[in-house]
C-alpha positions as CSV (number, residue, x, y, z in Angstrom):
1,S,-5.9,-16.2,-17.3
2,E,-6.1,-15.3,-21.0
3,Q,-4.8,-18.7,-22.0
4,Y,-7.3,-20.5,-19.6
5,P,-10.4,-18.2,-19.6
6,G,-13.0,-19.3,-17.1
7,S,-10.9,-22.2,-15.8
8,A,-8.5,-22.9,-13.0
9,F,-4.9,-23.5,-13.8
10,I,-1.6,-24.0,-11.9
11,L,1.0,-21.3,-11.7
12,P,4.5,-22.2,-10.4
13,T,5.3,-20.0,-7.4
14,P,8.3,-20.2,-5.0
15,I,6.8,-21.8,-1.8
16,R,4.4,-24.1,-3.6
17,P,2.4,-24.0,-6.9
18,T,-0.6,-21.7,-6.8
19,V,-3.9,-22.6,-8.2
20,I,-5.3,-19.6,-10.1
21,L,-9.0,-19.6,-9.9
22,P,-11.4,-17.9,-12.4
23,A,-13.0,-14.6,-11.7
24,N,-16.5,-16.1,-11.2
25,L,-15.3,-17.7,-7.9
26,V,-14.4,-14.4,-6.2
27,E,-17.5,-14.3,-4.0
28,E,-17.0,-17.9,-2.9
29,V,-13.4,-17.3,-1.9
30,I,-14.2,-14.3,0.2
31,R,-17.1,-16.0,2.0
32,E,-15.0,-18.9,3.3
33,P,-13.7,-18.5,6.9
34,E,-10.1,-18.7,8.0
35,D,-10.4,-22.3,9.1
36,V,-11.2,-23.2,5.5
37,L,-9.3,-20.7,3.4
38,A,-6.5,-19.1,5.5
39,T,-5.2,-15.6,4.7
40,R,-2.7,-15.2,7.5
41,E,-1.1,-18.6,7.1
42,E,-0.6,-18.0,3.3
43,V,1.2,-14.7,4.1
44,D,3.3,-16.3,6.8
45,D,4.4,-19.1,4.4
46,R,5.1,-16.7,1.5
47,F,7.3,-14.3,3.5
48,L,9.0,-17.0,5.7
49,V,8.0,-15.1,8.8
50,K,9.9,-17.2,11.3
51,Y,13.1,-15.8,9.7
52,T,12.0,-12.3,8.6
53,L,10.0,-11.2,11.7
54,M,7.0,-10.3,9.5
55,T,4.3,-11.7,11.7
56,A,1.5,-9.7,13.4
57,D,-1.9,-10.1,14.9
58,D,-4.4,-9.3,12.1
59,H,-7.1,-8.1,14.6
60,M,-4.6,-5.7,16.2
61,I,-3.4,-4.3,12.8
62,R,-7.0,-3.9,11.5
63,R,-8.2,-2.1,14.7
64,S,-5.1,0.1,14.9
65,V,-5.5,1.2,11.3
66,N,-9.1,1.9,11.8
67,L,-8.1,4.1,14.8
68,I,-6.1,6.3,12.3
69,T,-9.0,6.3,9.8
70,R,-11.6,7.4,12.3
71,N,-9.4,10.3,13.4
72,I,-8.3,11.4,9.9
73,N,-9.5,15.0,10.4
74,E,-7.2,15.5,13.3
75,I,-4.3,13.9,11.4
76,M,-4.6,16.2,8.4
77,D,-2.6,19.0,10.0
78,D,0.3,16.5,10.6
79,I,0.2,15.5,6.9
80,T,0.2,19.1,5.9
81,D,3.2,19.9,8.1
82,E,5.2,17.1,6.7
83,L,4.3,18.0,3.1
84,D,5.2,21.7,3.7
85,L,8.6,20.7,5.0
86,A,9.4,18.2,2.3
87,I,7.7,19.0,-1.0
88,S,10.1,21.8,-2.1
89,K,13.1,19.7,-1.0
90,V,11.9,16.8,-3.2
91,F,10.8,18.6,-6.3
92,G,12.8,21.9,-6.0
93,A,11.8,25.5,-6.3
94,D,13.3,26.1,-9.8
95,T,11.0,27.6,-12.4
96,T,12.9,25.9,-15.2
97,W,12.6,22.2,-16.0
98,Q,14.5,19.9,-13.7
99,A,15.0,16.1,-14.2
100,I,14.2,14.1,-11.1
101,N,14.3,10.4,-10.3
102,V,11.3,10.3,-8.0
103,H,11.7,6.8,-6.5
104,T,13.9,7.6,-3.4
105,P,12.4,11.0,-2.7
106,I,8.8,9.7,-2.9
107,L,9.7,6.7,-0.7
108,Q,11.3,9.0,2.0
109,L,8.4,11.4,1.8
110,V,5.8,8.7,2.3
111,A,7.9,7.1,5.1
112,K,8.1,10.5,6.9
113,I,4.4,11.2,6.6
114,N,3.5,7.7,7.8
115,S,5.9,8.0,10.7
116,R,4.5,11.4,11.6
117,V,1.0,9.9,11.8
118,F,2.0,6.5,13.3
119,V,4.6,7.4,15.9
120,G,4.8,11.2,16.1
121,L,6.9,14.2,15.0
122,E,10.1,13.2,16.8
123,L,10.6,9.9,15.0
124,S,9.4,11.2,11.7
125,Q,12.3,13.6,11.7
126,N,14.8,10.9,12.8
127,V,16.8,9.7,9.8
128,E,17.7,6.4,11.6
129,W,14.1,5.6,12.1
130,V,13.0,6.5,8.6
131,D,15.9,4.5,7.1
132,A,15.1,1.4,9.3
133,I,11.4,1.5,8.2
134,I,12.4,1.8,4.5
135,N,15.2,-0.7,4.5
136,Y,13.2,-3.4,6.3
137,T,11.2,-4.1,3.2
138,V,14.2,-4.3,0.9
139,Q,16.1,-6.6,3.3
140,L,13.1,-8.8,3.8
141,M,12.4,-9.3,0.2
142,T,16.1,-10.1,-0.5
143,A,16.3,-12.5,2.4
144,V,13.2,-14.3,1.3
145,K,14.6,-14.7,-2.2
146,K,17.8,-16.1,-0.9
147,L,16.1,-18.5,1.6
148,L,13.8,-19.8,-1.1
149,D,16.8,-20.6,-3.3
150,C,18.0,-23.2,-0.7
151,P,16.3,-26.4,0.4
152,A,13.7,-26.0,3.2
153,F,15.6,-28.2,5.6
154,L,18.7,-25.9,5.4
155,R,16.9,-22.6,5.9
156,S,17.1,-22.6,9.7
157,A,20.9,-22.8,9.4
158,V,21.3,-20.6,6.4
159,Q,19.4,-17.7,7.9
160,Y,22.4,-17.0,10.2
161,L,24.7,-16.6,7.2
162,L,22.6,-14.0,5.5
163,P,23.6,-10.3,5.9
164,E,20.0,-9.3,5.2
165,I,18.7,-11.3,8.2
166,R,21.3,-9.6,10.4
167,T,20.3,-6.2,9.1
168,I,16.6,-7.0,9.8
169,H,17.5,-7.7,13.4
170,Q,19.6,-4.6,13.6
171,S,16.7,-2.5,12.3
172,L,14.5,-4.0,14.9
173,A,17.0,-3.2,17.6
174,S,17.3,0.4,16.3
175,C,13.5,0.8,16.3
176,C,13.2,-0.5,19.8
177,R,16.0,1.8,21.1
178,L,14.3,4.8,19.5
179,L,10.9,3.9,20.7
180,Q,11.9,3.1,24.2
181,P,11.7,6.7,25.7
182,I,8.5,7.4,23.8
183,L,6.9,4.2,25.0
184,E,8.0,4.8,28.6
185,E,6.5,8.3,28.5
186,R,3.3,7.0,27.0
187,R,3.0,4.4,29.8
188,R,3.5,7.2,32.4
189,N,0.9,9.4,30.7
190,L,-1.6,6.6,30.5
191,A,-1.5,6.3,34.3
192,K,-2.9,9.9,34.5
193,P,-6.7,10.0,34.6
194,S,-6.8,13.3,32.6
195,F,-4.6,12.0,29.7
196,K,-6.2,11.9,26.3
197,K,-5.0,8.9,24.3
198,P,-3.5,10.0,21.0
199,A,-4.9,8.5,17.8
200,D,-1.6,7.0,16.7
201,M,-0.2,3.5,16.0
202,I,1.7,3.3,19.3
203,Q,-1.6,3.6,21.1
204,G,-3.4,1.3,18.7
205,V,-0.8,-1.4,19.4
206,I,-1.1,-0.8,23.2
207,D,-4.9,-1.0,23.1
208,Y,-5.4,-3.8,20.7
209,A,-2.4,-6.2,21.0
210,P,-3.3,-9.6,22.3
211,Q,-2.6,-10.3,26.0
212,G,-1.4,-6.8,26.8
213,Q,1.8,-7.3,24.6
214,G,1.5,-3.7,23.2
215,S,3.4,-2.3,26.2
216,I,6.3,-4.7,25.6
217,L,9.1,-2.8,23.8
218,E,10.1,-5.5,21.3
219,F,6.5,-6.3,20.4
220,Q,5.8,-2.6,19.8
221,G,9.0,-2.2,17.7
222,R,8.2,-5.2,15.6
223,S,4.6,-4.1,15.1
224,Q,5.7,-0.6,13.9
225,M,8.2,-2.1,11.4
226,I,5.4,-4.3,10.0
227,L,3.0,-1.4,9.8
228,G,5.7,0.6,8.1
229,L,6.3,-2.2,5.6
230,A,2.6,-2.6,4.8
231,S,2.1,1.1,4.2
232,T,5.2,2.8,3.0
233,H,6.3,0.8,-0.1
234,T,2.8,0.1,-1.5
235,T,1.9,3.8,-1.2
236,S,5.1,5.0,-2.7
237,I,4.8,2.6,-5.7
238,T,1.2,3.8,-6.2
239,L,2.3,7.4,-6.2
240,Q,5.2,6.8,-8.6
241,N,2.9,5.0,-11.0
242,A,0.5,8.0,-10.7
243,L,3.3,10.5,-11.5
244,Y,4.4,8.4,-14.5
245,D,0.8,8.5,-15.8
246,L,0.5,12.2,-15.3
247,A,3.7,12.7,-17.2
248,A,2.7,10.2,-19.9
249,Y,-0.8,11.6,-20.4
250,P,-0.5,15.4,-20.1
251,Q,-4.0,16.0,-21.4
252,Y,-5.3,15.1,-17.9
253,L,-3.2,17.6,-16.0
254,Q,-5.3,20.7,-16.5
255,P,-8.7,19.0,-15.8
256,L,-7.3,17.6,-12.6
257,R,-5.9,20.9,-11.6
258,D,-9.1,22.8,-12.4
259,E,-11.2,20.4,-10.3
260,L,-8.7,20.8,-7.4
261,E,-8.6,24.6,-7.6
262,D,-12.4,24.8,-7.8
263,M,-12.7,22.6,-4.7
264,I,-10.2,24.7,-2.7
265,E,-12.1,27.9,-3.6
266,Q,-15.4,26.4,-2.5
267,D,-13.8,25.3,0.8
268,G,-12.4,28.8,1.7
269,G,-8.9,28.4,0.3
270,K,-8.0,25.2,2.2
271,L,-7.7,21.5,1.4
272,L,-10.1,19.7,3.7
273,T,-10.5,16.0,4.2
274,K,-14.1,16.1,2.8
275,S,-12.7,17.9,-0.3
276,F,-10.9,14.7,-1.3
277,L,-14.2,12.8,-1.3
278,M,-15.5,15.2,-3.9
279,L,-12.5,15.1,-6.3
280,R,-14.2,12.8,-8.8
281,K,-11.6,13.2,-11.5
282,M,-8.7,12.6,-9.2
283,D,-10.4,9.6,-7.7
284,S,-11.1,8.1,-11.1
285,F,-7.5,8.9,-12.3
286,L,-6.1,7.0,-9.3
287,R,-8.4,4.0,-9.8
288,E,-7.4,3.8,-13.5
289,S,-3.7,4.1,-12.7
290,Q,-4.1,1.2,-10.2
291,R,-6.1,-0.8,-12.7
292,M,-3.4,-0.4,-15.3
293,N,-0.5,-0.8,-12.9
294,P,-1.4,-3.2,-10.1
295,I,1.4,-4.0,-7.6
296,D,0.7,-7.7,-7.8
297,L,-0.6,-10.1,-10.5
298,L,-2.6,-11.9,-7.9
299,S,-5.2,-11.1,-5.3
300,L,-7.3,-12.9,-2.7
301,R,-4.4,-15.2,-1.9
302,R,-5.4,-18.1,0.4
303,K,-4.1,-21.4,1.7
304,T,-6.6,-24.2,1.9
305,K,-6.9,-25.7,5.4
306,I,-9.2,-28.5,4.3
307,A,-10.0,-30.0,0.9
308,T,-12.3,-27.5,-0.8
309,V,-14.7,-28.0,-3.8
310,F,-16.0,-24.8,-5.5
311,S,-19.4,-24.5,-7.2
312,D,-17.9,-25.0,-10.7
313,G,-16.5,-28.4,-9.6
314,T,-12.9,-27.2,-9.1
315,A,-11.5,-29.4,-6.3
316,I,-8.5,-28.1,-4.3
317,P,-6.7,-30.4,-1.8
318,A,-5.7,-29.2,1.7
319,G,-2.5,-27.2,2.0
320,T,-2.8,-25.6,-1.5
321,S,-2.2,-21.9,-2.3
322,I,-5.0,-20.3,-4.3
323,A,-5.5,-16.8,-5.8
324,I,-7.5,-14.8,-8.2
325,P,-5.7,-12.8,-11.0
326,V,-6.1,-9.0,-10.9
327,S,-6.2,-9.0,-14.7
328,I,-10.0,-9.4,-14.5
329,V,-10.2,-5.6,-14.0
330,R,-8.9,-5.3,-17.6
331,E,-11.0,-8.1,-19.0
332,N,-14.4,-7.1,-17.6
333,D,-17.2,-6.5,-20.0
334,I,-18.2,-3.2,-18.4
335,L,-15.1,-1.4,-19.6
336,T,-14.7,0.1,-23.1
337,N,-11.2,-0.4,-24.5
338,P,-9.9,-1.9,-21.3
339,G,-6.3,-1.9,-22.6
340,V,-6.3,1.9,-23.0
341,F,-5.5,4.3,-20.1
342,D,-8.6,6.4,-19.7
343,A,-8.3,8.5,-16.6
344,F,-11.9,9.6,-16.2
345,R,-13.6,6.3,-17.2
346,F,-14.8,5.6,-13.7
347,E,-16.2,9.1,-13.2
348,R,-18.3,8.6,-16.4
349,L,-19.4,5.2,-15.2
350,A,-20.4,6.6,-11.8
351,E,-22.4,9.4,-13.4
352,A,-24.1,7.1,-15.9
353,E,-25.2,4.7,-13.1
354,G,-25.8,7.4,-10.5
355,N,-23.6,5.4,-8.1
356,F,-20.4,7.1,-7.1
357,N,-19.6,4.8,-4.2
358,K,-19.4,1.8,-6.5
359,Y,-16.6,3.3,-8.6
360,L,-14.5,5.0,-5.9
361,Y,-10.8,4.3,-5.8
362,V,-11.1,2.6,-2.4
363,S,-14.2,0.6,-3.3
364,T,-13.7,-3.2,-3.7
365,D,-15.8,-5.7,-5.5
366,G,-15.3,-8.7,-7.8
367,N,-14.2,-6.4,-10.6
368,S,-11.7,-4.3,-8.6
369,L,-9.2,-6.3,-6.6
370,G,-6.4,-3.8,-6.2
371,F,-7.1,-3.6,-2.4
372,G,-8.4,-7.1,-2.1
373,H,-12.1,-7.7,-1.3
374,G,-14.2,-8.9,1.5
375,V,-13.3,-9.0,5.2
376,H,-9.6,-9.1,4.4
377,A,-9.6,-6.1,2.0
378,C,-6.7,-3.7,2.9
379,P,-7.8,-1.8,6.0
380,G,-5.4,1.0,5.4
381,R,-6.7,1.9,1.9
382,F,-8.8,4.8,3.2
383,F,-5.8,6.5,4.9
384,A,-3.6,5.7,2.0
385,A,-6.1,7.2,-0.5
386,I,-6.2,10.5,1.5
387,E,-2.4,10.5,1.7
388,I,-1.9,9.9,-2.0
389,K,-4.4,12.5,-3.0
390,F,-2.9,15.0,-0.6
391,I,0.6,14.6,-2.1
392,L,-0.8,14.5,-5.7
393,A,-2.8,17.7,-5.0
394,H,0.3,19.5,-3.8
395,I,2.2,18.5,-6.9
396,L,-0.7,19.5,-9.2
397,L,-0.9,22.9,-7.5
398,Y,2.7,23.8,-7.5
399,Y,4.4,21.9,-10.3
400,D,4.2,21.2,-14.0
401,I,5.3,17.7,-14.9
402,K,6.2,15.9,-18.1
403,F,8.6,13.3,-19.5
404,A,11.7,14.6,-21.3
405,E,11.4,14.9,-25.1
406,G,11.4,11.5,-26.7
407,T,10.8,9.6,-23.4
408,R,7.7,7.5,-22.9
409,R,6.2,5.9,-19.9
410,P,8.6,3.1,-18.9
411,K,7.4,-0.5,-18.9
412,T,6.7,-2.0,-15.5
413,T,9.1,-4.5,-14.0
414,Y,8.2,-7.9,-12.6
415,Y,9.6,-10.0,-9.8
416,G,7.6,-13.2,-9.6
417,T,4.0,-12.0,-9.4
418,N,5.0,-8.6,-7.9
419,I,4.9,-5.6,-10.2
420,G,6.6,-2.3,-9.8
421,P,7.5,0.9,-11.8
422,N,10.8,1.1,-13.5
423,L,13.0,2.9,-10.9
424,D,15.6,4.4,-13.3
425,V,13.5,6.8,-15.3
426,E,13.5,10.6,-14.6
427,I,10.5,12.9,-14.7
428,M,10.7,16.6,-15.5
429,F,9.4,19.0,-12.9
430,R,9.0,22.8,-13.0
431,R,7.8,25.0,-10.2
432,R,4.7,27.0,-11.3
């Protein structure tokens, strides 16, 4: 986008070349309906869903996630319980500095919290379940890469030779086996007039799946794997980047901690859901961390269903992949020194304009595409934000954090357009 400012250009991508549109077309892209610019079909193509099982009803996913978001106050106790169980195991109780590679512990912590909220206590403590949810993403991405390396006409045959595809099906079988008694008990309880439906993903899939499929075991198992994929790895990557930024910029630790401790004191010594809405510095820090470390170079990915001409004259034939680069959040004129990490820049912008909602971590617009934008913006971002802030709050309250002497924030790694933190770097933790 720096080489072709304000113009469309073609980027070679695995399934088909992608036309990268300029930032001024964001609003036009999000206005077009699915029968013009298709989101689901683009995802299905990119992840080869007929081989990898990664297909789901968007309406069901969105409504199920909204069920969790609406009941977030009830869910906070579950998150607290999981954190209390896991946090000292992950970061230790030693009051001297300890070097920790946070990738796997953070991934497992997030998977357990999500499982507690999505499917309940029993499965969140089941190692087989947590491993299946975590490994599905790894196996899927490896399988997609291998399938893309062979000609399209051979993929139907080659899939049976890939150990990753076999592992995906084994993970689904494990999830279904573990879910079966829970789903059967849920069906029995739902037949009782006095039963209060839980606000979990099992119930969401039952209530919102098309044609009553939510009570079918394989459909329920597949849906939970996809929900786990969509939430666990993205949240853990975001958290790992945030921890790297805390360690790299220690000047922000105390202001973040002071804000948090003041809020807890105001709320009677407890962390409440509403507290996180008022943590302006933490919210700004997370938005800046996401801005500097997006998980993908591209956003607003679509597949054209019909030939489309945009207002600037850019003509796109049917069957073409299009996207907007997330780099616009660095290039935008409203930011001072956009190439510099400035944790509290969005707090200052919000105060200057008197508009805090505009600059919230979860807010989306044409200048902030980390969660997408428009009707297809990530529906789970509200729950994810609470979860990330809750984990970060516990770390700030109970631990000091830094990089080892002479160590700097590691450069991010790239796989195609996907971006992730370097997984080999350790962070120093010390119990306060």
